C-alpha positions as CSV (number, residue, x, y, z in Angstrom):
1,M,-28.9,3.5,40.3
2,N,-26.2,0.9,40.9
3,I,-26.5,-0.4,37.3
4,F,-26.1,3.1,35.9
5,A,-23.0,3.8,38.0
6,R,-21.4,0.6,36.9
7,F,-22.3,1.3,33.3
8,A,-20.7,4.8,33.5
9,Q,-17.5,3.4,35.0
10,D,-17.2,0.5,32.5
11,E,-14.4,1.2,30.0
12,S,-14.1,-2.2,28.3
13,G,-15.5,-0.9,25.0
14,A,-13.1,2.1,24.9
15,T,-10.2,-0.1,24.1
16,A,-12.0,-1.8,21.2
17,I,-12.9,1.6,19.8
18,E,-9.3,2.8,20.1
19,Y,-8.0,-0.3,18.2
20,G,-10.7,0.3,15.5
21,L,-9.5,3.9,15.1
22,I,-5.9,2.8,14.9
23,A,-6.8,0.2,12.2
24,A,-8.7,2.8,10.3
25,L,-5.8,5.3,10.4
26,I,-3.4,2.6,9.2
27,S,-5.7,1.7,6.3
28,V,-6.0,5.4,5.3
29,V,-2.2,5.6,5.2
30,I,-1.8,2.5,3.1
31,I,-4.5,3.7,0.7
32,G,-2.7,7.0,0.4
33,A,0.7,5.3,-0.2
34,V,-0.8,3.0,-2.9
35,A,-2.5,5.9,-4.6
36,A,0.8,8.0,-4.6
37,L,3.0,5.1,-5.8
38,G,0.5,3.5,-8.2
39,G,1.6,5.4,-11.3
40,S,5.3,4.7,-10.8
41,L,4.7,1.1,-10.0
42,T,2.6,0.7,-13.2
43,S,5.5,2.2,-15.2
44,V,8.0,-0.2,-13.6
45,F,5.9,-3.2,-14.3
46,N,5.4,-2.1,-17.9
47,D,9.2,-1.7,-18.3
48,I,9.7,-5.2,-17.0
49,S,7.0,-6.6,-19.3
50,T,8.7,-4.9,-22.2
51,C,12.1,-6.4,-21.3
52,L,10.7,-9.8,-20.9
53,G,8.9,-9.7,-24.2
54,D,11.5,-8.0,-26.4
55,A,15.1,-7.9,-25.2
56,E,16.2,-5.6,-28.0
57,A,13.6,-3.0,-27.2
58,C,14.7,-3.2,-23.6
59,A,18.3,-2.7,-24.5
60,A,17.4,0.3,-26.7
61,A,15.3,1.8,-23.9
62,N,18.1,1.4,-21.4
63,Q,20.9,2.6,-23.8
64,A,22.8,-0.6,-23.3
65,P,24.2,-2.9,-26.0
66,P,22.2,-6.1,-26.5
67,A,23.5,-9.2,-24.7
68,G,25.8,-11.3,-26.9
69,G,26.2,-8.5,-29.5
């Protein structure tokens, strides 16, 4: 019976489970944020790629005069 009493009072695994639950919750929040912002980030990177590839297209898209002109 002494073994069962010690086992019932042992809480060392509870802390590990709590840390695991916190890590899982943080990962769910990160996945949700990436899913929510994914489309807008793709748009931003596409705009940057356009500007790096073709400065005149970038200037026209931003309604700004081209540099040096």
